[in-house]
GUMAR-994427 format. One record per residue (C-alpha): residue in one letter; x, y, z; chain; residue number from 1. Coordinates in Angstrom, 3 decimals, m for minus. Layout:
<pts>
(A, (X, Y, Z), A, NUM)
...
</pts>
This chain:
<pts>
(M, (0.322, 0.142, m0.116), A, 1)
(Q, (2.856, 2.545, 0.580), A, 2)
(G, (4.264, 1.851, m2.651), A, 3)
(R, (0.576, 2.552, m4.374), A, 4)
(G, (0.692, 6.195, m1.675), A, 5)
(A, (3.741, 6.961, m2.740), A, 6)
(G, (2.533, 6.679, m6.248), A, 7)
(V, (0.143, 9.220, m5.536), A, 8)
(P, (1.915, 11.872, m5.490), A, 9)
(W, (4.121, 10.477, m8.596), A, 10)
(R, (0.887, 10.598, m10.199), A, 11)
(K, (0.247, 14.196, m9.989), A, 12)
(E, (3.829, 15.326, m10.859), A, 13)
(A, (3.261, 12.963, m13.679), A, 14)
(S, (0.012, 14.763, m14.727), A, 15)
(E, (1.683, 18.212, m14.438), A, 16)
(I, (4.341, 17.285, m16.453), A, 17)
(M, (1.810, 15.726, m19.301), A, 18)
(K, (m0.060, 19.413, m19.144), A, 19)
(R, (3.092, 21.262, m19.627), A, 20)
(T, (4.177, 18.662, m22.176), A, 21)
(R, (1.226, 18.874, m24.177), A, 22)
(I, (1.283, 22.915, m23.874), A, 23)
(F, (4.501, 23.511, m25.103), A, 24)
(S, (4.183, 20.842, m28.002), A, 25)
(T, (1.203, 22.456, m29.176), A, 26)
(G, (3.171, 25.737, m28.870), A, 27)
(A, (5.868, 23.985, m30.723), A, 28)
(I, (3.719, 22.381, m33.535), A, 29)
(L, (2.199, 25.916, m34.074), A, 30)
(A, (5.877, 27.501, m34.192), A, 31)
(L, (7.014, 24.785, m36.936), A, 32)
(F, (3.989, 25.385, m38.739), A, 33)
(I, (4.231, 29.229, m39.000), A, 34)
(A, (7.604, 29.651, m39.554), A, 35)
(P, (7.954, 27.710, m43.074), A, 36)
(V, (4.611, 29.487, m44.398), A, 37)
(A, (6.704, 33.029, m43.430), A, 38)
(L, (9.717, 31.511, m45.234), A, 39)
(W, (7.527, 30.893, m48.114), A, 40)
(L, (6.089, 34.077, m48.280), A, 41)
(G, (9.425, 36.001, m47.773), A, 42)
(G, (11.156, 33.993, m50.663), A, 43)
(N, (8.236, 34.812, m52.911), A, 44)
(A, (8.133, 38.105, m52.672), A, 45)
(L, (11.828, 38.320, m53.193), A, 46)
(A, (11.664, 36.399, m56.072), A, 47)
(Q, (9.005, 39.030, m57.765), A, 48)
(T, (11.387, 41.864, m57.332), A, 49)
(V, (14.824, 39.591, m58.357), A, 50)
(G, (16.132, 38.543, m61.385), A, 51)
(R, (18.430, 35.953, m62.526), A, 52)
(L, (21.005, 35.700, m65.503), A, 53)
(A, (22.483, 32.432, m66.830), A, 54)
(G, (24.035, 31.042, m69.840), A, 55)
(I, (26.806, 29.527, m71.371), A, 56)
(V, (30.189, 31.792, m72.248), A, 57)
(Y, (31.519, 30.357, m75.557), A, 58)
(D, (35.675, 31.048, m76.806), A, 59)
(G, (37.002, 32.192, m80.171), A, 60)
(L, (36.706, 28.980, m81.221), A, 61)
(G, (32.628, 28.257, m80.285), A, 62)
(K, (33.471, 25.913, m77.344), A, 63)
(P, (32.958, 26.380, m73.976), A, 64)
(Y, (34.831, 28.531, m71.861), A, 65)
(P, (35.628, 27.609, m68.334), A, 66)
(G, (37.233, 29.653, m65.626), A, 67)
(V, (35.848, 32.903, m67.168), A, 68)
(V, (35.039, 35.693, m64.300), A, 69)
(L, (31.794, 37.619, m64.867), A, 70)
(V, (31.312, 40.609, m62.794), A, 71)
(F, (27.836, 42.195, m62.801), A, 72)
(K, (27.254, 45.345, m61.571), A, 73)
(N, (23.554, 47.419, m61.515), A, 74)
(A, (24.103, 51.213, m62.641), A, 75)
(D, (21.627, 52.343, m60.633), A, 76)
(T, (22.144, 50.544, m57.436), A, 77)
(G, (26.033, 49.662, m57.823), A, 78)
(Q, (24.719, 45.898, m56.529), A, 79)
(T, (28.040, 43.656, m57.596), A, 80)
(F, (28.184, 39.904, m58.279), A, 81)
(T, (31.018, 38.281, m59.190), A, 82)
(V, (30.434, 34.528, m60.725), A, 83)
(T, (33.290, 32.095, m62.562), A, 84)
(T, (31.974, 29.622, m65.362), A, 85)
(D, (32.426, 25.844, m64.829), A, 86)
(D, (33.947, 23.192, m66.520), A, 87)
(K, (31.022, 23.101, m69.233), A, 88)
(G, (31.315, 27.721, m69.548), A, 89)
(H, (28.308, 27.557, m67.891), A, 90)
(Y, (27.379, 30.574, m65.380), A, 91)
(N, (24.180, 31.213, m62.957), A, 92)
(Q, (23.835, 34.031, m61.156), A, 93)
(N, (20.382, 34.959, m58.904), A, 94)
(G, (19.330, 38.072, m56.581), A, 95)
(L, (20.056, 40.868, m59.790), A, 96)
(Q, (17.745, 43.902, m58.735), A, 97)
(P, (15.903, 45.310, m61.778), A, 98)
(G, (17.845, 47.882, m63.695), A, 99)
(T, (20.648, 48.035, m66.056), A, 100)
(I, (23.039, 45.885, m65.510), A, 101)
(N, (26.622, 46.098, m66.827), A, 102)
(I, (29.066, 42.706, m67.151), A, 103)
(D, (32.520, 42.670, m67.421), A, 104)
(I, (34.447, 39.904, m68.828), A, 105)
(K, (37.465, 38.760, m67.254), A, 106)
(V, (39.809, 36.120, m68.673), A, 107)
(K, (43.174, 35.716, m66.174), A, 108)
(D, (41.976, 39.231, m64.464), A, 109)
(K, (41.950, 41.043, m67.417), A, 110)
(V, (38.968, 42.758, m69.024), A, 111)
(V, (38.218, 41.229, m72.470), A, 112)
(W, (34.417, 42.469, m73.360), A, 113)
(Q, (32.285, 44.151, m71.586), A, 114)
(M, (28.313, 44.885, m72.243), A, 115)
(G, (25.279, 45.272, m70.570), A, 116)
(V, (21.421, 44.433, m70.133), A, 117)
(K, (18.469, 45.524, m68.895), A, 118)
(I, (16.499, 43.512, m66.116), A, 119)
(S, (13.156, 44.085, m65.207), A, 120)
(A, (11.621, 42.881, m61.437), A, 121)
(G, (11.438, 39.242, m61.201), A, 122)
(Q, (12.767, 38.470, m65.137), A, 123)
(T, (14.794, 35.129, m65.775), A, 124)
(I, (17.012, 34.769, m68.392), A, 125)
(D, (18.308, 31.366, m68.758), A, 126)
(N, (20.109, 31.217, m72.416), A, 127)
(Y, (21.713, 34.870, m72.116), A, 128)
(D, (24.676, 33.155, m73.731), A, 129)
(I, (28.255, 34.818, m74.517), A, 130)
(N, (29.715, 33.520, m77.946), A, 131)
(F, (33.061, 35.394, m78.739), A, 132)
(K, (33.541, 33.525, m81.863), A, 133)
(E, (30.366, 35.365, m82.701), A, 134)
(I, (31.458, 38.602, m81.278), A, 135)
(A, (34.459, 38.475, m83.341), A, 136)
(A, (32.572, 37.385, m86.448), A, 137)
(K, (30.329, 40.349, m86.282), A, 138)
(E, (33.599, 42.832, m85.384), A, 139)
(A, (35.059, 41.839, m88.332), A, 140)
(A, (31.781, 42.301, m90.757), A, 141)
(D, (31.582, 45.865, m88.872), A, 142)
(K, (34.717, 46.828, m89.546), A, 143)
(A, (34.275, 45.778, m93.155), A, 144)
(A, (31.221, 47.961, m93.447), A, 145)
(A, (32.346, 50.627, m91.936), A, 146)
(E, (35.844, 50.835, m94.132), A, 147)
(K, (33.305, 50.087, m97.386), A, 148)
(A, (30.984, 53.289, m96.190), A, 149)
(R, (34.433, 55.078, m95.475), A, 150)
(E, (35.309, 54.360, m98.731), A, 151)
(E, (32.118, 55.311, m100.613), A, 152)
(A, (31.969, 58.443, m98.635), A, 153)
(A, (35.421, 59.691, m99.671), A, 154)
(K, (33.992, 58.616, m103.252), A, 155)
(A, (30.739, 60.783, m103.011), A, 156)
(F, (32.861, 63.605, m101.858), A, 157)
(A, (35.579, 63.906, m104.798), A, 158)
(D, (32.772, 63.662, m107.463), A, 159)
(M, (30.783, 66.064, m105.237), A, 160)
(K, (33.881, 68.418, m105.222), A, 161)
(T, (34.666, 67.843, m109.245), A, 162)
(H, (30.966, 69.157, m110.043), A, 163)
(F, (31.177, 71.843, m107.130), A, 164)
(D, (34.441, 72.901, m108.644), A, 165)
(A, (33.221, 73.243, m112.267), A, 166)
(G, (30.618, 75.220, m110.883), A, 167)
(A, (32.160, 77.683, m109.261), A, 168)
(A, (35.180, 77.811, m112.105), A, 169)
(A, (31.900, 78.904, m114.381), A, 170)
(L, (30.630, 81.367, m111.770), A, 171)
(T, (34.165, 83.133, m112.083), A, 172)
(Q, (34.210, 83.329, m115.537), A, 173)
(F, (30.725, 84.764, m115.721), A, 174)
(R, (31.707, 87.567, m113.375), A, 175)
(Q, (34.715, 88.172, m115.822), A, 176)
(V, (32.702, 88.044, m119.661), A, 177)
(R, (29.909, 90.249, m117.685), A, 178)
(A, (32.790, 92.683, m116.612), A, 179)
(D, (34.133, 92.795, m120.445), A, 180)
(M, (30.390, 93.029, m121.331), A, 181)
(L, (29.893, 96.464, m119.858), A, 182)
(K, (33.128, 97.771, m121.528), A, 183)
(A, (32.523, 96.638, m124.869), A, 184)
(P, (30.854, 98.315, m127.900), A, 185)
(A, (27.063, 97.921, m128.102), A, 186)
(D, (27.354, 96.320, m131.344), A, 187)
(Q, (30.284, 93.974, m129.675), A, 188)
(R, (27.746, 92.477, m126.765), A, 189)
(G, (25.662, 89.585, m128.473), A, 190)
(P, (28.428, 87.082, m128.524), A, 191)
(L, (29.143, 87.837, m125.045), A, 192)
(K, (25.686, 87.596, m123.681), A, 193)
(D, (25.589, 84.183, m125.555), A, 194)
(Q, (28.485, 83.381, m123.661), A, 195)
(L, (27.120, 84.633, m120.204), A, 196)
(T, (23.913, 82.436, m120.626), A, 197)
(Q, (25.846, 79.171, m121.373), A, 198)
(L, (27.973, 80.039, m118.020), A, 199)
(S, (25.474, 80.620, m116.162), A, 200)
(D, (23.554, 77.990, m117.138), A, 201)
(T, (26.815, 75.329, m116.370), A, 202)
(A, (27.187, 77.055, m112.969), A, 203)
(V, (23.443, 75.641, m112.034), A, 204)
(T, (24.005, 72.546, m113.607), A, 205)
(E, (26.778, 71.581, m112.110), A, 206)
(M, (25.970, 73.002, m108.473), A, 207)
(Q, (22.849, 70.872, m108.684), A, 208)
(A, (24.804, 67.885, m109.538), A, 209)
(A, (27.099, 68.774, m106.625), A, 210)
(L, (24.273, 69.139, m103.989), A, 211)
(A, (22.973, 65.813, m105.053), A, 212)
(G, (26.504, 64.186, m103.445), A, 213)
(V, (25.827, 66.018, m99.808), A, 214)
(K, (23.362, 64.846, m97.638), A, 215)
(E, (20.832, 66.303, m94.760), A, 216)
(G, (23.428, 67.571, m92.348), A, 217)
(D, (26.208, 67.559, m94.341), A, 218)
(A, (28.367, 70.711, m93.438), A, 219)
(N, (28.920, 71.175, m97.051), A, 220)
(R, (25.357, 71.352, m97.850), A, 221)
(A, (25.022, 75.567, m96.741), A, 222)
(V, (27.973, 76.064, m99.226), A, 223)
(V, (26.663, 74.373, m101.867), A, 224)
(L, (23.255, 75.630, m101.438), A, 225)
(A, (24.769, 79.322, m101.498), A, 226)
(R, (26.656, 79.010, m104.827), A, 227)
(L, (23.739, 77.377, m106.213), A, 228)
(A, (21.617, 80.302, m105.373), A, 229)
(E, (24.083, 82.724, m106.657), A, 230)
(A, (23.787, 80.699, m109.996), A, 231)
(Y, (19.909, 80.971, m110.046), A, 232)
(D, (20.342, 84.955, m109.450), A, 233)
(D, (23.039, 85.210, m112.863), A, 234)
(Q, (19.929, 83.531, m114.815), A, 235)
(S, (17.594, 86.089, m113.485), A, 236)
(K, (15.857, 83.602, m111.746), A, 237)
(Y, (15.343, 85.587, m108.506), A, 238)
(E, (12.940, 83.942, m106.738), A, 239)
(D, (14.666, 80.775, m107.153), A, 240)
(S, (17.754, 82.295, m105.852), A, 241)
(A, (16.224, 83.694, m103.018), A, 242)
(A, (14.311, 80.112, m101.866), A, 243)
(T, (18.138, 78.476, m102.112), A, 244)
(Y, (19.200, 81.241, m100.243), A, 245)
(Q, (16.826, 80.758, m97.058), A, 246)
(K, (17.901, 76.494, m97.754), A, 247)
(A, (21.595, 77.618, m97.459), A, 248)
(I, (20.611, 79.443, m93.836), A, 249)
(A, (18.473, 76.452, m92.795), A, 250)
(A, (21.466, 74.500, m93.321), A, 251)
(T, (24.332, 76.323, m92.192), A, 252)
(P, (25.675, 75.007, m88.949), A, 253)
(P, (25.994, 76.964, m85.567), A, 254)
(G, (29.391, 78.514, m84.999), A, 255)
(A, (31.726, 78.471, m81.894), A, 256)
(N, (30.248, 77.813, m78.822), A, 257)
(G, (26.627, 78.063, m80.349), A, 258)
(A, (27.243, 81.701, m81.833), A, 259)
(P, (25.672, 82.331, m85.288), A, 260)
(N, (27.870, 81.622, m88.048), A, 261)
(P, (30.175, 83.789, m89.513), A, 262)
(S, (28.572, 83.088, m93.245), A, 263)
(L, (24.654, 84.055, m92.433), A, 264)
(G, (25.141, 87.642, m92.653), A, 265)
(G, (26.140, 87.442, m96.245), A, 266)
(Y, (23.821, 84.751, m97.063), A, 267)
(Y, (20.690, 87.187, m95.627), A, 268)
(M, (22.155, 89.899, m97.473), A, 269)
(N, (22.577, 88.170, m101.138), A, 270)
(M, (18.658, 86.386, m100.203), A, 271)
(A, (17.610, 90.162, m99.554), A, 272)
(N, (19.414, 91.214, m102.895), A, 273)
(A, (17.222, 88.384, m104.577), A, 274)
(Q, (14.027, 89.317, m103.215), A, 275)
(A, (14.394, 92.847, m103.959), A, 276)
(R, (14.932, 91.977, m107.684), A, 277)
(A, (11.942, 89.989, m107.210), A, 278)
(G, (10.085, 92.561, m106.646), A, 279)
(K, (9.572, 91.438, m102.920), A, 280)
(I, (10.422, 94.350, m101.331), A, 281)
(D, (8.906, 93.878, m97.784), A, 282)
(D, (10.725, 90.313, m97.471), A, 283)
(A, (13.928, 92.326, m99.016), A, 284)
(R, (13.307, 94.557, m96.166), A, 285)
(A, (13.479, 92.017, m93.527), A, 286)
(S, (16.527, 90.297, m94.612), A, 287)
(Y, (18.371, 93.524, m95.212), A, 288)
(Q, (17.454, 93.853, m91.526), A, 289)
(K, (18.503, 90.444, m90.408), A, 290)
(A, (22.089, 90.876, m91.885), A, 291)
(A, (22.705, 94.018, m90.135), A, 292)
(D, (21.699, 92.352, m86.695), A, 293)
(L, (23.937, 89.469, m87.630), A, 294)
(D, (26.854, 91.700, m88.719), A, 295)
(P, (26.724, 95.087, m87.425), A, 296)
(S, (30.453, 95.618, m89.344), A, 297)
(T, (28.680, 95.549, m92.506), A, 298)
(A, (25.467, 97.269, m92.145), A, 299)
(A, (26.532, 100.176, m93.796), A, 300)
(Q, (26.885, 97.935, m97.013), A, 301)
(T, (23.874, 96.103, m96.686), A, 302)
(W, (21.540, 99.152, m96.348), A, 303)
(R, (23.237, 100.303, m99.480), A, 304)
(N, (22.885, 97.643, m101.261), A, 305)
(F, (18.886, 97.971, m100.191), A, 306)
(G, (19.566, 101.183, m101.876), A, 307)
(I, (21.151, 100.379, m104.947), A, 308)
(S, (17.991, 97.683, m105.229), A, 309)
(L, (15.369, 100.090, m105.074), A, 310)
(E, (17.133, 102.530, m107.374), A, 311)
(N, (17.593, 99.923, m110.021), A, 312)
(M, (14.146, 99.268, m109.858), A, 313)
(G, (13.290, 102.854, m110.089), A, 314)
(K, (11.764, 103.029, m106.510), A, 315)
(M, (13.748, 106.260, m105.706), A, 316)
(K, (11.100, 106.950, m102.828), A, 317)
(E, (11.679, 103.713, m101.025), A, 318)
(A, (15.476, 103.818, m101.468), A, 319)
(I, (16.352, 107.259, m99.377), A, 320)
(E, (15.551, 105.364, m95.921), A, 321)
(P, (18.056, 102.892, m96.440), A, 322)
(L, (20.611, 104.957, m98.190), A, 323)
(Q, (20.176, 107.302, m94.942), A, 324)
(K, (20.954, 104.727, m92.697), A, 325)
(S, (23.861, 103.653, m94.791), A, 326)
(T, (25.580, 107.448, m94.624), A, 327)
(T, (24.577, 107.361, m90.910), A, 328)
(L, (26.559, 104.527, m90.335), A, 329)
(D, (29.648, 105.308, m92.923), A, 330)
(P, (29.575, 109.041, m93.377), A, 331)
(K, (33.177, 108.649, m95.095), A, 332)
(N, (31.678, 106.647, m97.996), A, 333)
(A, (31.257, 108.781, m100.928), A, 334)
(Q, (29.206, 106.261, m102.841), A, 335)
(G, (26.520, 106.207, m100.478), A, 336)
(W, (26.180, 110.118, m100.456), A, 337)
(F, (26.234, 110.122, m104.050), A, 338)
(L, (23.344, 107.214, m104.338), A, 339)
(L, (21.413, 109.334, m101.509), A, 340)
(G, (21.527, 112.385, m103.572), A, 341)
(S, (20.537, 110.681, m106.685), A, 342)
(A, (17.369, 109.296, m104.420), A, 343)
(L, (16.826, 112.419, m103.398), A, 344)
(L, (16.862, 114.181, m106.547), A, 345)
(N, (14.635, 111.747, m108.204), A, 346)
(T, (11.986, 112.267, m105.770), A, 347)
(M, (12.059, 115.967, m106.356), A, 348)
(T, (8.885, 118.151, m106.631), A, 349)
(S, (7.621, 121.468, m108.417), A, 350)
(K, (5.778, 124.270, m107.115), A, 351)
(Q, (3.544, 127.085, m109.507), A, 352)
(E, (4.852, 130.191, m109.528), A, 353)
(G, (2.967, 132.371, m111.943), A, 354)
(E, (3.273, 131.103, m115.469), A, 355)
(K, (6.808, 129.444, m114.622), A, 356)
(L, (6.585, 125.912, m112.689), A, 357)
(I, (9.769, 126.262, m110.422), A, 358)
(P, (11.496, 122.756, m109.092), A, 359)
(V, (11.544, 122.033, m105.384), A, 360)
(L, (14.402, 119.739, m104.021), A, 361)
(Q, (14.194, 117.212, m101.281), A, 362)
(P, (15.989, 118.717, m98.059), A, 363)
(G, (19.483, 117.424, m98.056), A, 364)
(T, (19.451, 116.624, m102.119), A, 365)
(V, (22.505, 119.354, m102.235), A, 366)
(E, (24.235, 118.403, m99.342), A, 367)
(A, (24.659, 114.682, m100.237), A, 368)
(F, (26.027, 115.511, m103.851), A, 369)
(Q, (28.488, 117.990, m101.541), A, 370)
(Q, (29.867, 115.154, m99.279), A, 371)
(A, (30.354, 113.022, m102.112), A, 372)
(L, (32.551, 115.283, m103.791), A, 373)
(A, (34.480, 116.541, m100.846), A, 374)
(L, (35.049, 112.673, m100.224), A, 375)
(D, (35.971, 111.641, m103.974), A, 376)
(P, (37.290, 114.799, m105.600), A, 377)
(N, (39.226, 113.406, m108.152), A, 378)
(G, (37.622, 110.009, m108.457), A, 379)
(P, (34.531, 108.541, m110.800), A, 380)
(I, (31.956, 109.006, m107.844), A, 381)
(G, (32.997, 112.917, m107.396), A, 382)
(E, (32.828, 113.565, m110.995), A, 383)
(Q, (29.352, 112.427, m110.803), A, 384)
(A, (28.567, 114.411, m108.136), A, 385)
(K, (29.734, 117.381, m109.430), A, 386)
(Q, (27.726, 116.880, m112.762), A, 387)
(S, (24.748, 116.534, m110.554), A, 388)
(L, (25.158, 119.598, m108.563), A, 389)
(E, (26.023, 121.419, m112.064), A, 390)
(A, (22.276, 120.387, m113.472), A, 391)
(I, (20.999, 121.521, m110.132), A, 392)
(Q, (22.503, 124.376, m110.877), A, 393)
(A, (20.946, 124.834, m114.466), A, 394)
(M, (17.391, 124.211, m113.113), A, 395)
(G, (17.955, 127.809, m111.777), A, 396)
(V, (17.747, 127.144, m108.042), A, 397)
(G, (20.059, 129.304, m107.132), A, 398)
(I, (22.665, 126.642, m105.319), A, 399)
(D, (26.383, 126.980, m104.962), A, 400)
(I, (28.315, 124.183, m106.247), A, 401)
(K, (31.838, 124.750, m105.527), A, 402)
(V, (32.911, 122.829, m102.482), A, 403)
(K, (34.771, 124.715, m99.713), A, 404)
(V, (38.023, 122.668, m98.536), A, 405)
(K, (39.357, 123.767, m95.071), A, 406)
(K, (43.057, 124.675, m95.171), A, 407)
(K, (45.140, 122.820, m92.769), A, 408)
</pts>
């Protein structure tokens, strides 16, 4: 009995132990159940955000390349991994964060190739092979293609230059023949006129052929267009000339440090001359203004050219303003003053006094001719100015044509 009595406390103790054991076992089982779930969820979330690259590296003979070191570096995050190909040339890199992955390929610690690949979140690429045999073949093909393109470009440039030089020679000869024609007697000008026509046609044909040899964006394109516009002007095709100058302006590359190209001022002036001869006075005025703004050093010549164009068209009244600008900017130019005097003289009015019609000169007419005479007293411009003053005096307006020269 004592043995049994002594066993009662044992049962109680055993019962307590069993309770604790059951409680512990339940918690342990729950913990063991939860832990894998958490690990599974975490691994799944990670797998959805990182990617993998795997493949085979082949050598120059197209065989698997063992022992090659690949260094993967994320250009956005800086994350870096290093992996070495196995004896079958295979590599496998997990855990790549999304972004641009730059890959350095090393053989005996020397980088022999660099490449990059874009990895999106969770992307897996299992066949990203690197074949040096194919790379070498592509490099050779690219080199051959580049050499062929270089040779073709050189030939195209040579052909273009041949046409351009021929066109430029025709333009130069045209200038000489035209100068000879102006000096020749009227009865000897016929053959020279025919020669001018032939030369201008040749210049246009050659410059068009040269233009066909320069692509859009070529730095030479603007120069060819400008000379073609010049040839059109020689043909008296003024609208074609102005339109071609506009193309030359659009094709002109910027100057140093993004400043306007120095050639633009001349292009705008020549375009303005063509526009004026085509009768597009408003367009010409805007182009002359642009030329003057681009190159202030030639602004006086620019406005003088505008005045000359207008006077040649018989638009004397319209010529006064640009010629006044020219003489203001360059008061030492005899031609500018003579042209201004001529424009003012040809716009004079008259008034009736009894039975007489009295000429009324525009203010500044006499002074303009006097300035021209003073600046070129012994030259051709001064002589023309003197003749103009004598003509004005003959009208009976009572002016003094003598120019007072200050004594030293």
